[in-house]
VODOKOL-571211 format. One record per residue (C-alpha): residue number from 1; residue in three letters; y, x, z. Coordinates in nm, 2 decimals, always signed. Layout:
! VODOKOL-571211
> NUM:ALA:Y:X:Z
...
//
This chain:
! VODOKOL-571211
> 1:MET:+1.25:+2.03:-8.67
> 2:ARG:+0.87:+2.12:-8.65
> 3:ARG:+0.59:+1.91:-8.79
> 4:ILE:+0.29:+2.02:-8.61
> 5:PRO:-0.06:+1.86:-8.52
> 6:LEU:-0.13:+1.71:-8.22
> 7:PRO:-0.18:+2.01:-7.97
> 8:ASP:-0.38:+2.01:-7.68
> 9:ALA:-0.22:+1.79:-7.39
> 10:ARG:-0.21:+2.13:-7.15
> 11:GLU:-0.01:+2.30:-7.43
> 12:PHE:+0.20:+2.07:-7.53
> 13:GLU:+0.32:+1.95:-7.19
> 14:HIS:+0.38:+2.35:-7.17
> 15:ASP:+0.54:+2.41:-7.52
> 16:TYR:+0.75:+2.08:-7.55
> 17:MET:+0.77:+1.85:-7.21
> 18:HIS:+0.84:+2.15:-7.00
> 19:SER:+1.08:+2.29:-7.24
> 20:VAL:+1.27:+1.99:-7.33
> 21:THR:+1.19:+2.01:-7.67
> 22:PRO:+1.16:+1.74:-7.96
> 23:VAL:+0.89:+1.78:-8.25
> 24:VAL:+0.73:+1.57:-8.49
> 25:ILE:+0.36:+1.48:-8.46
> 26:THR:+0.17:+1.46:-8.81
> 27:ASP:-0.14:+1.33:-8.72
> 28:LEU:-0.10:+1.11:-8.37
> 29:PHE:-0.37:+0.84:-8.36
> 30:ARG:-0.58:+1.02:-8.57
> 31:ASP:-0.89:+0.81:-8.68
> 32:ASN:-0.75:+0.52:-8.54
> 33:ARG:-0.73:+0.18:-8.71
> 34:ILE:-0.36:+0.19:-8.69
> 35:ARG:-0.31:+0.48:-8.96
> 36:ASN:-0.45:+0.21:-9.22
> 37:ILE:-0.18:-0.06:-9.12
> 38:ASN:+0.08:+0.15:-9.29
> 39:THR:+0.27:-0.09:-9.51
> 40:PRO:+0.43:-0.42:-9.45
> 41:GLN:+0.12:-0.60:-9.66
> 42:ARG:-0.12:-0.40:-9.45
> 43:VAL:+0.07:-0.56:-9.12
> 44:SER:+0.07:-0.88:-9.26
> 45:ALA:-0.26:-0.88:-9.32
> 46:GLN:-0.39:-0.74:-8.99
> 47:TRP:-0.12:-0.88:-8.77
> 48:GLY:+0.08:-1.12:-8.97
> 49:ASP:+0.02:-1.43:-8.70
> 50:VAL:+0.17:-1.20:-8.39
> 51:ARG:+0.45:-1.34:-8.29
> 52:ILE:+0.77:-1.14:-8.19
> 53:PRO:+1.10:-1.18:-8.05
> 54:VAL:+1.43:-1.13:-8.26
> 55:GLN:+1.78:-1.05:-8.19
> 56:ASN:+2.05:-0.91:-8.35
> 57:GLU:+2.14:-0.55:-8.41
> 58:TYR:+2.19:-0.36:-8.11
> 59:LEU:+2.57:-0.31:-8.15
> 60:LYS:+2.61:-0.73:-8.23
> 61:THR:+2.41:-0.79:-7.89
> 62:TYR:+2.65:-0.56:-7.69
> 63:GLU:+2.96:-0.70:-7.85
> 64:ALA:+2.84:-1.03:-7.76
> 65:PHE:+2.79:-0.96:-7.41
> 66:THR:+3.12:-0.77:-7.36
> 67:GLN:+3.27:-1.09:-7.54
> 68:GLY:+3.12:-1.26:-7.28
> 69:LYS:+2.92:-1.48:-7.55
> 70:SER:+2.58:-1.38:-7.41
> 71:LYS:+2.39:-1.16:-7.14
> 72:LEU:+2.21:-0.86:-7.19
> 73:GLU:+1.85:-0.92:-7.18
> 74:TYR:+1.53:-0.74:-7.05
> 75:LYS:+1.30:-0.66:-7.35
> 76:ASP:+1.00:-0.73:-7.17
> 77:ALA:+1.09:-1.09:-7.05
> 78:SER:+0.88:-1.40:-7.14
> 79:LEU:+0.87:-1.51:-7.54
> 80:ASP:+0.94:-1.86:-7.39
> 81:ASP:+1.31:-1.72:-7.30
> 82:MET:+1.36:-1.56:-7.66
> 83:THR:+1.41:-1.61:-8.01
> 84:THR:+1.04:-1.53:-8.19
> 85:MET:+0.91:-1.53:-8.52
> 86:THR:+0.56:-1.40:-8.65
> 87:LEU:+0.55:-1.10:-8.84
> 88:ASP:+0.49:-1.29:-9.13
> 89:GLU:+0.78:-1.50:-9.10
> 90:TYR:+1.00:-1.24:-9.01
> 91:PHE:+0.90:-1.04:-9.32
> 92:ARG:+0.97:-1.35:-9.52
> 93:TYR:+1.33:-1.39:-9.35
> 94:ILE:+1.46:-1.02:-9.41
> 95:HIS:+1.31:-1.10:-9.78
> 96:GLU:+1.53:-1.43:-9.82
> 97:GLN:+1.86:-1.27:-9.61
> 98:PRO:+1.85:-0.89:-9.67
> 99:GLY:+2.19:-0.90:-9.53
> 100:GLU:+2.11:-1.02:-9.21
> 101:LYS:+2.03:-0.73:-8.94
> 102:LYS:+1.77:-0.89:-8.70
> 103:MET:+1.55:-0.68:-8.50
> 104:CYS:+1.25:-0.69:-8.25
> 105:ILE:+1.34:-0.42:-7.99
> 106:GLU:+1.13:-0.27:-7.69
> 107:PHE:+0.88:-0.57:-7.68
> 108:ALA:+0.57:-0.52:-7.51
> 109:ASN:+0.31:-0.43:-7.77
> 110:PRO:+0.08:-0.75:-7.83
> 111:GLN:-0.29:-0.70:-7.77
> 112:PRO:-0.38:-0.71:-8.15
> 113:ILE:-0.16:-0.41:-8.21
> 114:ARG:-0.27:-0.24:-7.87
> 115:GLU:-0.64:-0.26:-8.01
> 116:SER:-0.59:-0.07:-8.31
> 117:TYR:-0.48:+0.30:-8.14
> 118:ILE:-0.63:+0.51:-7.86
> 119:ILE:-0.38:+0.64:-7.64
> 120:PRO:-0.39:+1.04:-7.65
> 121:GLU:-0.49:+1.24:-7.35
> 122:LEU:-0.14:+1.38:-7.29
> 123:CYS:+0.00:+1.05:-7.21
> 124:TYR:-0.22:+0.98:-6.90
> 125:PRO:-0.01:+1.07:-6.55
> 126:ARG:-0.14:+1.38:-6.38
> 127:PRO:-0.10:+1.40:-6.01
> 128:GLY:+0.24:+1.36:-5.83
> 129:GLU:+0.34:+1.17:-6.13
> 130:SER:+0.43:+0.78:-6.23
> 131:ASN:+0.15:+0.58:-6.32
> 132:THR:+0.37:+0.38:-6.52
> 133:LEU:+0.27:+0.38:-6.91
> 134:VAL:+0.47:+0.15:-7.15
> 135:GLN:+0.38:+0.04:-7.50
> 136:GLN:+0.63:-0.13:-7.72
> 137:CYS:+0.72:-0.22:-8.08
> 138:PHE:+1.03:-0.21:-8.30
> 139:VAL:+1.04:-0.41:-8.59
> 140:GLY:+1.40:-0.36:-8.81
> 141:ASN:+1.51:-0.41:-9.15
> 142:ARG:+1.70:-0.18:-9.35
> 143:GLY:+2.05:-0.12:-9.25
> 144:ASN:+1.97:-0.16:-8.84
> 145:VAL:+2.10:+0.14:-8.62
> 146:ALA:+2.04:+0.24:-8.22
> 147:ASN:+2.32:+0.40:-8.15
> 148:ILE:+2.35:+0.71:-7.97
> 149:HIS:+2.20:+0.69:-7.64
> 150:PHE:+1.92:+0.84:-7.39
> 151:ASP:+1.69:+0.63:-7.24
> 152:LYS:+1.77:+0.62:-6.85
> 153:ALA:+1.42:+0.54:-6.74
> 154:GLY:+1.35:+0.91:-6.73
> 155:HIS:+1.00:+0.89:-6.93
> 156:HIS:+0.85:+1.08:-7.24
> 157:GLY:+0.86:+0.89:-7.54
> 158:LEU:+0.63:+0.89:-7.85
> 159:LEU:+0.72:+0.70:-8.09
> 160:TYR:+0.49:+0.62:-8.41
> 161:GLN:+0.59:+0.50:-8.75
> 162:VAL:+0.38:+0.23:-8.87
> 163:PHE:+0.57:+0.20:-9.20
> 164:GLY:+0.90:+0.28:-9.35
> 165:ARG:+1.14:+0.56:-9.31
> 166:LYS:+1.39:+0.62:-9.01
> 167:ARG:+1.64:+0.86:-8.95
> 168:PHE:+1.66:+1.03:-8.61
> 169:ILE:+1.95:+1.22:-8.53
> 170:LEU:+1.92:+1.45:-8.22
> 171:PHE:+2.20:+1.62:-7.96
> 172:PRO:+2.10:+1.87:-7.71
> 173:HIS:+2.21:+1.77:-7.35
> 174:ALA:+2.52:+1.99:-7.40
> 175:ALA:+2.66:+1.78:-7.66
> 176:GLY:+2.72:+1.51:-7.37
> 177:LYS:+3.10:+1.60:-7.33
> 178:LYS:+3.15:+1.59:-7.70
> 179:LEU:+2.97:+1.23:-7.75
> 180:LEU:+3.23:+1.01:-7.61
> 181:PRO:+3.00:+0.90:-7.34
> 182:LEU:+2.97:+0.57:-7.14
> 183:THR:+2.69:+0.56:-6.92
> 184:GLN:+2.38:+0.63:-7.13
> 185:THR:+2.55:+0.55:-7.45
> 186:SER:+2.79:+0.68:-7.70
> 187:GLY:+3.13:+0.58:-7.85
> 188:TRP:+3.07:+0.74:-8.16
> 189:LYS:+2.92:+0.50:-8.41
> 190:LEU:+2.77:+0.73:-8.68
> 191:GLN:+2.69:+0.46:-8.93
> 192:ASN:+3.05:+0.44:-9.00
> 193:PHE:+3.08:+0.80:-9.08
> 194:SER:+3.05:+0.94:-9.43
> 195:GLU:+2.80:+1.18:-9.53
> 196:GLN:+3.05:+1.46:-9.46
> 197:GLU:+3.20:+1.34:-9.17
> 198:ARG:+2.87:+1.31:-9.01
> 199:ARG:+2.78:+1.68:-9.11
> 200:GLU:+3.06:+1.80:-8.98
> 201:PHE:+3.02:+1.62:-8.60
> 202:LEU:+2.68:+1.74:-8.62
> 203:GLN:+2.86:+2.11:-8.63
> 204:PHE:+3.04:+2.01:-8.37
> 205:THR:+2.80:+1.88:-8.14
> 206:GLY:+2.50:+2.12:-8.22
> 207:GLY:+2.30:+1.78:-8.31
> 208:TYR:+2.04:+1.78:-8.62
> 209:GLU:+1.91:+1.54:-8.83
> 210:VAL:+1.51:+1.44:-8.90
> 211:MET:+1.38:+1.16:-9.14
> 212:LEU:+1.03:+1.02:-9.00
> 213:ALA:+0.78:+0.90:-9.24
> 214:ALA:+0.52:+0.65:-9.21
> 215:VAL:+0.20:+0.77:-8.98
> 216:GLU:+0.44:+1.05:-8.85
> 217:ALA:+0.53:+1.03:-8.50
> 218:PHE:+0.81:+1.17:-8.33
> 219:TYR:+0.82:+1.31:-7.94
> 220:VAL:+1.15:+1.27:-7.75
> 221:PRO:+1.18:+1.44:-7.43
> 222:ALA:+1.28:+1.25:-7.12
> 223:LEU:+1.65:+1.17:-7.10
> 224:TYR:+1.74:+1.31:-7.48
> 225:TRP:+2.07:+1.21:-7.69
> 226:HIS:+1.94:+1.01:-8.01
> 227:TYR:+2.02:+0.80:-8.24
> 228:ALA:+1.81:+0.61:-8.49
> 229:ASP:+1.88:+0.48:-8.87
> 230:TYR:+1.66:+0.24:-9.08
> 231:ILE:+1.68:+0.39:-9.38
> 232:GLU:+1.40:+0.12:-9.50
> 233:ASP:+1.25:-0.19:-9.36
> 234:SER:+1.04:-0.05:-9.08
> 235:MET:+0.77:-0.10:-8.79
> 236:ALA:+0.71:+0.14:-8.53
> 237:VAL:+0.53:+0.18:-8.20
> 238:ARG:+0.65:+0.38:-7.89
> 239:LEU:+0.49:+0.47:-7.60
> 240:ARG:+0.65:+0.56:-7.27
> 241:PHE:+0.47:+0.79:-7.02
> 242:ARG:+0.45:+1.06:-6.75
> 243:ARG:+0.78:+1.09:-6.49
> 244:PRO:+0.73:+1.33:-6.18
> 245:ASP:+0.78:+1.19:-5.88
> 246:TYR:+1.03:+1.38:-5.78
> 247:ILE:+1.23:+1.26:-6.07
> 248:THR:+1.16:+0.88:-5.98
> 249:THR:+1.28:+0.92:-5.65
> 250:LEU:+1.59:+1.07:-5.77
> 251:LEU:+1.62:+0.79:-6.04
> 252:ASN:+1.63:+0.52:-5.77
> 253:HIS:+1.98:+0.67:-5.64
> 254:LEU:+2.13:+0.77:-5.95
> 255:PHE:+2.39:+0.63:-6.19
> 256:PRO:+2.28:+0.70:-6.59
> 257:ASP:+2.56:+0.89:-6.73
> 258:LEU:+2.61:+1.25:-6.90
> 259:TYR:+2.60:+1.42:-6.53
> 260:THR:+2.28:+1.27:-6.45
> 261:GLN:+2.14:+1.34:-6.79
> 262:GLY:+2.27:+1.71:-6.73
> 263:ILE:+2.10:+1.78:-6.40
> 264:LEU:+1.78:+1.60:-6.45
> 265:TYR:+1.77:+1.82:-6.77
> 266:LYS:+1.75:+2.14:-6.52
> 267:LEU:+1.46:+1.98:-6.32
> 268:ALA:+1.21:+1.91:-6.65
> 269:ASP:+1.06:+2.19:-6.52
> 270:PRO:+0.83:+2.12:-6.20
> 271:ALA:+0.81:+2.45:-6.12
> 272:ARG:+1.16:+2.56:-6.13
> 273:ALA:+1.25:+2.20:-5.99
> 274:ARG:+1.04:+2.28:-5.69
> 275:GLY:+1.15:+2.62:-5.68
> 276:GLU:+1.53:+2.73:-5.78
> 277:TYR:+1.66:+2.34:-5.79
> 278:ALA:+1.50:+2.23:-5.49
> 279:PRO:+1.84:+2.27:-5.27
> 280:VAL:+2.01:+2.07:-5.57
> 281:MET:+1.73:+1.78:-5.50
> 282:ASP:+1.79:+1.80:-5.14
> 283:ARG:+2.17:+1.72:-5.14
> 284:ILE:+2.12:+1.43:-5.39
> 285:ILE:+1.87:+1.29:-5.14
> 286:GLN:+2.06:+1.37:-4.84
> 287:CYS:+2.38:+1.23:-5.00
> 288:ALA:+2.19:+0.90:-5.12
> 289:THR:+2.03:+0.81:-4.81
> 290:ALA:+2.34:+0.84:-4.56
> 291:ARG:+2.49:+0.56:-4.42
> 292:TYR:+2.74:+0.36:-4.63
> 293:THR:+2.91:+0.03:-4.61
> 294:ASP:+2.79:-0.12:-4.91
> 295:GLY:+2.59:-0.01:-5.24
> 296:ARG:+2.89:+0.02:-5.45
> 297:GLU:+3.03:+0.33:-5.19
> 298:LYS:+2.65:+0.45:-5.21
> 299:VAL:+2.68:+0.47:-5.57
> 300:ALA:+3.03:+0.60:-5.56
> 301:ALA:+2.94:+0.89:-5.34
> 302:VAL:+2.61:+1.00:-5.56
> 303:ARG:+2.82:+1.01:-5.85
> 304:ALA:+3.12:+1.22:-5.70
> 305:LEU:+2.81:+1.49:-5.59
> 306:CYS:+2.62:+1.46:-5.89
> 307:LYS:+2.94:+1.54:-6.10
> 308:GLN:+3.02:+1.83:-5.86
> 309:ILE:+2.68:+1.97:-5.90
> 310:TYR:+2.68:+1.92:-6.30
> 311:PHE:+2.97:+2.16:-6.29
> 312:GLU:+2.80:+2.37:-6.05
> 313:LEU:+2.49:+2.43:-6.29
> 314:TYR:+2.71:+2.43:-6.62
> 315:PRO:+3.03:+2.64:-6.50
> 316:ASP:+3.15:+2.68:-6.85
> 317:GLU:+3.17:+2.33:-6.93
> 318:PRO:+3.54:+2.20:-6.98
> 319:GLN:+3.62:+1.97:-6.68
> 320:GLN:+3.83:+1.73:-6.86
> 321:PRO:+3.71:+1.47:-7.14
> 322:TYR:+3.72:+1.58:-7.49
> 323:SER:+3.89:+1.27:-7.57
> 324:LEU:+3.90:+0.91:-7.36
> 325:ASP:+3.73:+0.86:-7.02
> 326:LEU:+3.57:+0.49:-7.17
> 327:GLU:+3.44:+0.40:-6.83
> 328:ARG:+3.80:+0.34:-6.76
> 329:TYR:+3.88:+0.08:-7.07
> 330:CYS:+3.53:-0.06:-7.16
> 331:GLN:+3.27:-0.29:-6.95
> 332:PRO:+2.97:-0.07:-6.87
> 333:PRO:+2.64:-0.22:-7.02
> 334:LEU:+2.49:-0.09:-6.69
> 335:SER:+2.71:-0.24:-6.44
> 336:HIS:+2.43:-0.34:-6.21
> 337:PHE:+2.38:+0.01:-6.17
> 338:LEU:+2.72:+0.05:-6.00
> 339:ASP:+2.58:-0.13:-5.68
> 340:ALA:+2.28:+0.03:-5.54
> 341:ASP:+2.20:-0.31:-5.37
> 342:HIS:+2.24:-0.52:-5.66
> 343:PRO:+1.92:-0.76:-5.74
> 344:ASP:+1.90:-0.63:-6.11
> 345:ARG:+1.92:-0.28:-6.06
> 346:PRO:+1.55:-0.18:-6.15
> 347:VAL:+1.32:+0.01:-5.87
> 348:TYR:+1.12:+0.26:-6.09
> 349:GLN:+0.79:+0.32:-5.94
//
C-alpha cells in the first residue's frame, strides 16, 4: 500500500475518496502536539488521568451477547454505565495481567485528547454532505483483534496510530461473498489462521496487509472490509467524516450487508451516483417509501430489491454463497436493523 504525505483536500477527495482507495498517510497532524505523544510513557504524562471505558475484546463481547449474558452497548454511551479506568490504571492493569485482553473501543475522544490535534480540512463536509464528524479513541493490549467487518454508518475514516503497531488486512468489495458474511461482519477468524493459511486466504480473497506504526495514519474508505490485529499494546485516534446526503438517505432505509456494501461502492463518486446510477437510487427509494404492514415487511422488501440490484451491477458474481449462509444459523448482531420501526435503529443525519 502507498505511503504518502497528506495531499491537498480536493486531491485527496478525487484520488482516494471517490475511487475508494485506502492509503497510509505519513504526516497527519503535522506540527500538532499529538505527534510528540507517541509512547505509553508520554501518554501517561499527558493524559494519564483521562478516564476511559474498558471491555472485553470484540469477540468475547459478541460471544457473551449471543449466549444471552450481556447486551451490545452503543460505544458513546455515558461513562456512568460502563466499567472505567484511567489510562494510567489501564496501563498498570495490562502490565500486571498481560494475558487479559481488555480494550477501549470507539469511545468519544475526551477533551484533553481533542485539544492535542487539529482536524484536517479534508474531514470537513462539503455542500450536500452530512455534518457529522466523529472523533473516537481505541486503546488495546497486544493480542486484541477487530474481526473482519465494514463500518455500517458509511463515513470515511482516518485512524491515527498514537503509539504501538497494528496490522490491518483489507479486502476489496468484490471479496464480500468469500468472507462468510453475516450482516457487516465475517465468520472467518483470521487470528486462528497460521501464517501460511492467512497468505492463502488473502490470495483467495484479493486481500492485502499493511502494518501501521506510531504517528502513521490509515485512510479507510467508507464501507470498506477490514481487519485489525494489535501486534503491540497500542492507542489510536479515529476521525469518521463526510458522507454524501444521498448515501445518508439510502442508509436510513438499507440493511447493512454485503449487498448494501456492493451497491454503495458504485455510488462513491457523486458524479456517477447522480448520473448513471441515479435510476438505482430511485428504485431503492421507491421501494423503501411504499406502504407496508410493518417495519419488518419493509426491511424484507428493501433487502430483496438490493440483492436483485447487486446482481444486476455485478452480473459475474456467483448467485449462491461460497459456504454457509450464516444468517440462517446465527443470531444477527444487528437484529434491530431487521425492523424499520425498531426504536434502537439509528437515524443517520
